[in-house]
C-alpha beads as a LAMMPS data file, in Angstrom:
LAMMPS data file: protein, C-alpha beads

151 atoms
150 bonds

1 atom types
1 bond types

-500.0 500.0 xlo xhi
-500.0 500.0 ylo yhi
-500.0 500.0 zlo zhi

Masses

1 110.0

Atoms # bond

1 1 1 0.051 0.106 -0.012
2 1 1 2.794 2.445 0.710
3 1 1 4.269 2.147 -2.660
4 1 1 0.790 2.831 -4.363
5 1 1 0.714 6.009 -2.093
6 1 1 4.004 7.075 -3.561
7 1 1 2.403 6.871 -7.047
8 1 1 1.151 10.476 -7.967
9 1 1 -1.776 9.189 -10.150
10 1 1 -2.981 6.865 -7.421
11 1 1 -2.814 9.671 -4.830
12 1 1 -4.735 11.943 -7.217
13 1 1 -7.317 8.970 -7.664
14 1 1 -7.642 8.326 -3.976
15 1 1 -8.039 11.938 -3.380
16 1 1 -10.892 12.672 -5.875
17 1 1 -12.548 9.317 -5.198
18 1 1 -12.626 10.159 -1.555
19 1 1 -14.184 13.700 -2.555
20 1 1 -16.928 12.229 -4.667
21 1 1 -17.751 9.487 -2.045
22 1 1 -17.807 11.906 0.854
23 1 1 -20.045 14.124 -1.168
24 1 1 -22.258 11.056 -1.804
25 1 1 -22.345 10.156 1.689
26 1 1 -23.430 13.770 2.701
27 1 1 -26.668 13.272 0.782
28 1 1 -28.166 11.073 3.547
29 1 1 -27.908 13.684 6.272
30 1 1 -29.093 16.163 3.619
31 1 1 -32.135 13.834 2.944
32 1 1 -32.749 13.656 6.721
33 1 1 -32.686 17.426 6.826
34 1 1 -35.255 17.918 4.347
35 1 1 -37.285 15.219 5.933
36 1 1 -37.427 16.918 9.200
37 1 1 -37.736 20.536 7.646
38 1 1 -40.602 19.523 5.386
39 1 1 -42.251 17.178 7.862
40 1 1 -42.369 14.484 5.323
41 1 1 -41.500 10.879 6.584
42 1 1 -41.571 7.500 4.780
43 1 1 -41.903 4.921 7.745
44 1 1 -44.446 4.433 10.302
45 1 1 -41.775 4.242 13.091
46 1 1 -40.542 7.600 12.140
47 1 1 -43.761 9.180 13.357
48 1 1 -44.888 6.353 16.085
49 1 1 -44.864 8.906 18.892
50 1 1 -47.216 11.536 17.255
51 1 1 -50.979 11.407 17.423
52 1 1 -53.167 9.599 14.693
53 1 1 -53.882 12.945 13.068
54 1 1 -50.183 14.123 13.144
55 1 1 -49.007 10.833 11.636
56 1 1 -51.493 11.099 8.763
57 1 1 -49.846 14.476 8.122
58 1 1 -46.189 13.601 8.381
59 1 1 -46.503 10.250 6.509
60 1 1 -46.220 11.569 3.159
61 1 1 -43.904 12.476 0.371
62 1 1 -42.612 15.862 -0.325
63 1 1 -41.190 17.111 -3.597
64 1 1 -38.034 18.674 -1.933
65 1 1 -37.317 15.473 -0.210
66 1 1 -37.904 13.276 -3.291
67 1 1 -35.689 15.656 -5.315
68 1 1 -32.713 15.136 -2.880
69 1 1 -33.315 11.373 -2.831
70 1 1 -33.367 11.228 -6.695
71 1 1 -30.093 13.109 -6.624
72 1 1 -28.582 10.703 -3.979
73 1 1 -29.862 7.903 -6.313
74 1 1 -28.093 9.329 -9.414
75 1 1 -24.817 9.601 -7.266
76 1 1 -25.099 5.873 -6.642
77 1 1 -25.518 5.071 -10.398
78 1 1 -22.801 7.176 -11.272
79 1 1 -20.066 7.373 -8.305
80 1 1 -19.849 3.687 -7.797
81 1 1 -18.911 2.757 -11.464
82 1 1 -16.576 5.808 -11.576
83 1 1 -14.624 4.598 -8.656
84 1 1 -14.257 1.192 -10.068
85 1 1 -13.432 2.139 -13.575
86 1 1 -10.913 5.017 -12.361
87 1 1 -9.219 2.619 -10.067
88 1 1 -8.619 0.339 -12.905
89 1 1 -7.787 3.015 -15.362
90 1 1 -5.182 4.272 -12.674
91 1 1 -3.454 0.925 -12.688
92 1 1 -2.954 1.254 -16.508
93 1 1 -0.217 3.874 -15.613
94 1 1 -1.875 7.103 -17.340
95 1 1 0.041 10.298 -17.558
96 1 1 -0.635 12.364 -14.308
97 1 1 -2.121 15.406 -16.423
98 1 1 -4.514 13.059 -18.177
99 1 1 -5.555 11.329 -15.092
100 1 1 -5.985 14.736 -13.242
101 1 1 -8.113 15.871 -16.185
102 1 1 -10.610 13.060 -15.755
103 1 1 -10.605 12.866 -12.121
104 1 1 -11.231 16.607 -11.860
105 1 1 -13.978 16.772 -14.471
106 1 1 -15.685 14.049 -12.970
107 1 1 -15.646 15.488 -9.294
108 1 1 -16.491 18.823 -10.412
109 1 1 -19.536 17.665 -12.480
110 1 1 -20.772 15.551 -9.616
111 1 1 -20.489 18.592 -7.204
112 1 1 -22.064 20.844 -9.686
113 1 1 -24.791 18.016 -10.565
114 1 1 -25.954 18.120 -6.871
115 1 1 -25.988 21.774 -6.593
116 1 1 -28.003 21.888 -9.796
117 1 1 -30.335 19.172 -8.722
118 1 1 -31.178 20.314 -5.102
119 1 1 -31.489 24.025 -5.755
120 1 1 -32.846 23.537 -8.600
121 1 1 -30.972 25.203 -11.395
122 1 1 -32.935 25.462 -14.910
123 1 1 -31.947 22.678 -17.417
124 1 1 -29.733 21.983 -19.050
125 1 1 -27.359 22.629 -16.079
126 1 1 -27.951 19.493 -14.415
127 1 1 -27.941 17.445 -17.866
128 1 1 -24.723 18.966 -18.773
129 1 1 -23.211 18.279 -15.461
130 1 1 -24.153 14.637 -15.620
131 1 1 -22.941 14.258 -19.261
132 1 1 -19.444 15.610 -18.305
133 1 1 -19.161 13.147 -15.652
134 1 1 -20.395 10.301 -17.825
135 1 1 -18.010 11.195 -20.552
136 1 1 -15.090 11.417 -18.221
137 1 1 -15.990 7.897 -16.826
138 1 1 -16.575 6.568 -20.371
139 1 1 -13.130 7.989 -21.533
140 1 1 -11.314 6.212 -18.794
141 1 1 -13.280 3.071 -19.575
142 1 1 -12.053 3.509 -23.287
143 1 1 -8.495 4.071 -22.147
144 1 1 -8.609 1.133 -19.870
145 1 1 -9.823 -1.169 -22.632
146 1 1 -7.364 -0.003 -24.998
147 1 1 -4.610 -0.687 -22.525
148 1 1 -5.709 -4.179 -21.517
149 1 1 -7.968 -5.631 -24.072
150 1 1 -6.977 -9.051 -24.912
151 1 1 -9.048 -10.834 -27.791

Bonds

1 1 1 2
2 1 2 3
3 1 3 4
4 1 4 5
5 1 5 6
6 1 6 7
7 1 7 8
8 1 8 9
9 1 9 10
10 1 10 11
11 1 11 12
12 1 12 13
13 1 13 14
14 1 14 15
15 1 15 16
16 1 16 17
17 1 17 18
18 1 18 19
19 1 19 20
20 1 20 21
21 1 21 22
22 1 22 23
23 1 23 24
24 1 24 25
25 1 25 26
26 1 26 27
27 1 27 28
28 1 28 29
29 1 29 30
30 1 30 31
31 1 31 32
32 1 32 33
33 1 33 34
34 1 34 35
35 1 35 36
36 1 36 37
37 1 37 38
38 1 38 39
39 1 39 40
40 1 40 41
41 1 41 42
42 1 42 43
43 1 43 44
44 1 44 45
45 1 45 46
46 1 46 47
47 1 47 48
48 1 48 49
49 1 49 50
50 1 50 51
51 1 51 52
52 1 52 53
53 1 53 54
54 1 54 55
55 1 55 56
56 1 56 57
57 1 57 58
58 1 58 59
59 1 59 60
60 1 60 61
61 1 61 62
62 1 62 63
63 1 63 64
64 1 64 65
65 1 65 66
66 1 66 67
67 1 67 68
68 1 68 69
69 1 69 70
70 1 70 71
71 1 71 72
72 1 72 73
73 1 73 74
74 1 74 75
75 1 75 76
76 1 76 77
77 1 77 78
78 1 78 79
79 1 79 80
80 1 80 81
81 1 81 82
82 1 82 83
83 1 83 84
84 1 84 85
85 1 85 86
86 1 86 87
87 1 87 88
88 1 88 89
89 1 89 90
90 1 90 91
91 1 91 92
92 1 92 93
93 1 93 94
94 1 94 95
95 1 95 96
96 1 96 97
97 1 97 98
98 1 98 99
99 1 99 100
100 1 100 101
101 1 101 102
102 1 102 103
103 1 103 104
104 1 104 105
105 1 105 106
106 1 106 107
107 1 107 108
108 1 108 109
109 1 109 110
110 1 110 111
111 1 111 112
112 1 112 113
113 1 113 114
114 1 114 115
115 1 115 116
116 1 116 117
117 1 117 118
118 1 118 119
119 1 119 120
120 1 120 121
121 1 121 122
122 1 122 123
123 1 123 124
124 1 124 125
125 1 125 126
126 1 126 127
127 1 127 128
128 1 128 129
129 1 129 130
130 1 130 131
131 1 131 132
132 1 132 133
133 1 133 134
134 1 134 135
135 1 135 136
136 1 136 137
137 1 137 138
138 1 138 139
139 1 139 140
140 1 140 141
141 1 141 142
142 1 142 143
143 1 143 144
144 1 144 145
145 1 145 146
146 1 146 147
147 1 147 148
148 1 148 149
149 1 149 150
150 1 150 151
């Protein structure tokens, strides 16, 4: 492990992978914040200590809560594959400048995607940010396959 941490590309990977995974982890507390601030809970046990009338009012969905949940789901669908592909890409020995470009584009796109989803910003902000991250991941996948594909 120590030798890997001496590799600048691997350190860059570790840094940016940690950034986007921590960002993804923070979506759960953000969802909880929106649930409490909007008074919208999904499970019976979440409102068990309330009166029957209050339970009826609180057991509901809210557009803001659902927006944050969809953003979190989108993170799961994009960040997990990114981490796996970028790790394998890192092991192919890319140039540091190329790797940094991929990692920074992806991390920036996911952060901007969250901001544009949660606020919300007008389209096509969210679509472009999603597309930038997807293209960075696909570019790394292409380079990975180009380096290791055996037919």
